[in-house]
N, C-alpha and C positions, 0 to 999 in steps of 0.2 A: 166496824173493822173491815178492811178490804180483804179480798180473797188471798192476796199475797201475804198479808199480815197474819191471817188465820193459819195459813200453811206454815209460816215461820213459827208461830206460837205453838202449833201442834207438834212441829219437829222438836222444839225446845222441850216441850212437855214429855214427848216420847223419849228423848235422850235422858231427861231427868229420871223418869221411871226406870229405864234400863240401867242407869248408873246405880240407883237405889237397889234394884234387884241384884246386881252384881256385888254390891257392898254387903248386902244381907247374906248372900250365898257364901261369900268369902268369910264372913264372920262365923257362919254356921260351920263351914269346912274347918276353920281354925279351931272351933270348939270340939269338933269330932276328932281332929288330929291330936289335940291336947289330951282328950280323954283316952285315945288309943295309946299315946305315949305314956300316960299315967298308968294304964293297965300293964303295958310292957314293963315299966319300971317296977311295978309291984309284983308281977307274976312271972316275968321272963328274964329279967336282968341278972338273976343269980347265975344263969348259964350262958345266955345270949348277949352279944353286943347289940344294943338296941338303938344306937344313934349312928349318924353318918361317919363318925371317926373314932369311936371308942374301941377299946380292946375287949375281946371276948374272954370271959373267965375260963372257959374250957375250950381247948384247941379243936376238939372234934365237933363242936357245935357251930352251925352256920350263923354268921351275923345276920341280923334282920336286913341290913343294907344289901346283902347278897342273896337273900331268899328268892328274889325274882328270877335268879339265874338257874335255880333248881326246881322251884315250885311256882309256876305262873299263878297270879292272884286268882284266876278262875279255878285252878285246881284246889287252892285253899278254900275257896267258897264252896266247891263241891264237897270237899272233905267236911266242912262245917255242916252243910246240908245233910250229909250222910251220917252225921253223928260221930265222926272221927275227931277226937280232940287231943290226941297224943301223937307226936311225930316219931318217937322211938321208945325202946324199952325203958330207958332211964328217965324219960321225961315224965314228970308228975302229971297225974290226971287232974283236970280241972274243968269246970263248966263255966261258960259265960252266957249272959243273956244275949239275945239276938242283937240288941243295941250295942252292947259292949263288944261283941264279936265284930260287928260292922266297924266300930271305931278302931279296933286293933288291926283289922285287915286294911282299913283305909290308911292307918299310920304306916304299916309295913309297905304298902304300895307307894306311899309318899317318899320313901327312901330310895326307890329305884331311880336311876338316872333319867330314864325316859318314862315318866309317870303316865299310866294309862287312865288315871282318873277313876279309881274304883268307886262305884256309886251304889252298889246293892245295899 
């Protein structure tokens, strides 16, 4: 194999590896977001609008799609890390594993129009 052919083969291999890595990451992200949506549906939808266009059951409760306007995702992460798990007096107390909290926060972040790509 000539040097030019080796370089071309290496480029094709590198491109294939990068494409596989992106596909794997996208699949993992989809799984995390689905888990976050499932948690939101089970734990939060009674009061919050949890999708991009659904109605909120309670007018005073902020929809998840607007959460980023009042609570930057970093603030929610800090609240999680500090052990704060309730946003207001009427919100029921609940605990989530670190994995489930990550999924829920990633899902909430995914609803923002300009996603910052929550990764913690």
